[in-house]
C-alpha positions as a printed Julia matrix, in Angstrom:
78×3 Matrix{Float64}:
   0.0     0.0    0.0
   1.36    3.34  -0.94
   0.39    6.12   1.41
   1.99    9.48   2.1
   4.96    9.44   4.47
   4.83   12.79   6.25
   7.43   14.78   8.09
   7.12   14.77  11.88
   5.19   17.9   12.94
   7.48   18.23  15.99
  10.97   17.35  14.68
  10.46   18.24  10.99
  12.19   15.04   9.78
  10.79   12.34   7.49
   8.89    9.69   9.42
   9.32    5.92   9.02
   6.42    4.04   7.4
   5.1     0.96   9.18
   2.04   -0.82  10.49
   0.69   -2.26  13.74
  -0.3    -5.9   14.24
  -3.07   -7.16  16.51
  -1.96  -10.18  18.55
  -5.12  -10.34  20.68
  -6.71  -13.3   18.85
  -5.15  -16.65  19.63
  -3.35  -18.08  16.59
  -4.37  -15.12  14.39
  -2.24  -12.05  13.76
  -3.9    -9.27  11.75
  -3.23   -5.68  10.83
  -5.34   -3.17  12.69
  -8.31   -1.73  10.8
 -10.4     1.4   10.93
 -14.12    0.56  10.75
 -16.75    3.19  10.01
 -19.49    4.1   12.46
 -20.07    3.54  16.14
 -19.12    0.18  17.67
 -22.06   -2.23  17.94
 -21.69   -5.41  19.96
 -23.13   -8.77  18.92
 -24.86  -11.18  21.32
 -21.55  -13.02  21.68
 -19.5    -9.97  22.65
 -17.69   -9.33  19.37
 -18.35   -6.32  17.15
 -20.59   -6.04  14.1
 -18.53   -5.25  11.01
 -20.66   -6.64   8.16
 -21.58   -3.97   5.63
 -19.25   -1.36   7.16
 -16.32    0.16   5.3
 -12.98   -1.07   6.63
  -9.44    0.1    5.93
  -6.11   -1.32   7.08
  -4.14    1.18   9.15
  -0.7     2.49   8.3
   1.35    4.1   11.06
   4.23    6.5   10.45
   6.74    6.93  13.28
   9.29    9.62  13.97
  12.67    7.99  14.66
  13.71   10.96  16.78
  10.75   11.52  19.15
   8.49    8.49  18.57
   5.45   10.51  17.44
   2.93    8.44  15.42
   0.62    9.51  12.6
  -2.05    7.05  11.45
  -3.51    6.73   7.94
  -6.4     4.6    6.72
  -6.11    4.88   2.94
  -8.97    3.66   0.78
  -7.31    1.04  -1.41
  -8.22   -2.44  -2.55
  -6.92   -5.27  -0.34
  -3.71   -6.93  -1.58
């Protein structure tokens, strides 16, 4: 996924592109996603996602101060 890599607003240096993984599910590691709308729980305690737009998150990190900027670009899944 190509997304803009900004300069850190604090340090004014180019940030490092990256992503964040979710290790919370046993045996499944996934990239974090942005999901439109308010969270709605199912009867089983998970969240309803069917029919909602979802985008994988990209995180850019400043190597100097650690500041993060998140992007959720609208692109087709790879």
